[in-house]
N, C-alpha and C positions, 0 to 999 in steps of 0.2 A: 709200878706207881705211875699215875697219870700226872700231867703237868699241873693240874689244879691241886692235886694232893701234895705235890712237892712244894708248890707255892704256899699252901697252908702250913706245911711243916716249917718252912723258912719263917713265916709270920709268927708261929708259936714260939720258935726258937729265938728269933732276933728282934721281935717287935719292940721291946723296951729300948734296945740300942737304936734301931732304925727311927723310931719316933723322936728320940732325942736329937739324932743327927740331922734329920730332915731330908727332903728330896734332893736338894742340891748337893749336899755332902755325900749322900748315898750314891748319887750318880757319879760323883768324882771317884768314889771307890770302885764303881763298875768300870769306869774308864781305865783306872789303874790295873784292874784285873785283866782287861782286854790287852793292855800293853804287856803284861806278864805272859799272857798266852802267846803273843807275837814273839817274845823272846824265846819261849820254849819251842815254838815252831821253827824258828831260825836255827836252833841248836839240834833240831830233829830228836828231841828228848821226849819220846812218846809217853813215858810215865808222867812226866811233868805236864805234858799237853793235856792228858786226861784230868789231872788235878785242876789245871787252870780252866779247862772247859766247865768243870763242875763249879768252880768259883764264879765264873762269869754267869752261869745260869742262876746261881744263888743270889748274886748281887742284882741281876736283872729282875729276879723275883721280888727282891726287897724294894726296888724302885717301883715296880708295878703295884705292890701291896700298898705303898705309901700313897699312890695315886688312885687306889681302889679300882685297879684294872685287872680283870681275870685274863691271864696270859693265854690260857687254853682257848677261851672264847674268842679273844682277839686274833689269835693265830688261825683258828678255823675260819673266822670271818674273812681274813685277808688271803689265806692260802688254801682253804678247803676245797675250792673248785679248780685248783691248778695255779698256773702263773697269773698273778694279779694284773699283768699287763696284756698278755695275749689270750689268757683263759685256757691254755692247753696244758696237758700232761702227756709227755714231757713238754717243756717250754719250747715254743717255736720262734721266740724272739731272736734277732740277730745277736750273735755273741759280741760282747764288748767288754773290755777290761775297765774297771772303775779305778780311777787314780788313787 
């Protein structure tokens, strides 16, 4: 399944809920799922990590759907030629940790 197909599946499945909830509340759910992913990672619970990664992708798709953004198209536009900062594959940027 391609990203676009997954995004369409999420739209068909959850559109009625997402439209009622709106972008802001749907984004808040996405943030909540990212936090759950963090907790699963800290516990090194790989089964739960897989579930939470799927949830994050689903909620990200819902946010994108409400904004009428094609995630596959946006991802290719941003990362299709490699690192968006240096333009190389693999990235040649200096490594730095984000806080």
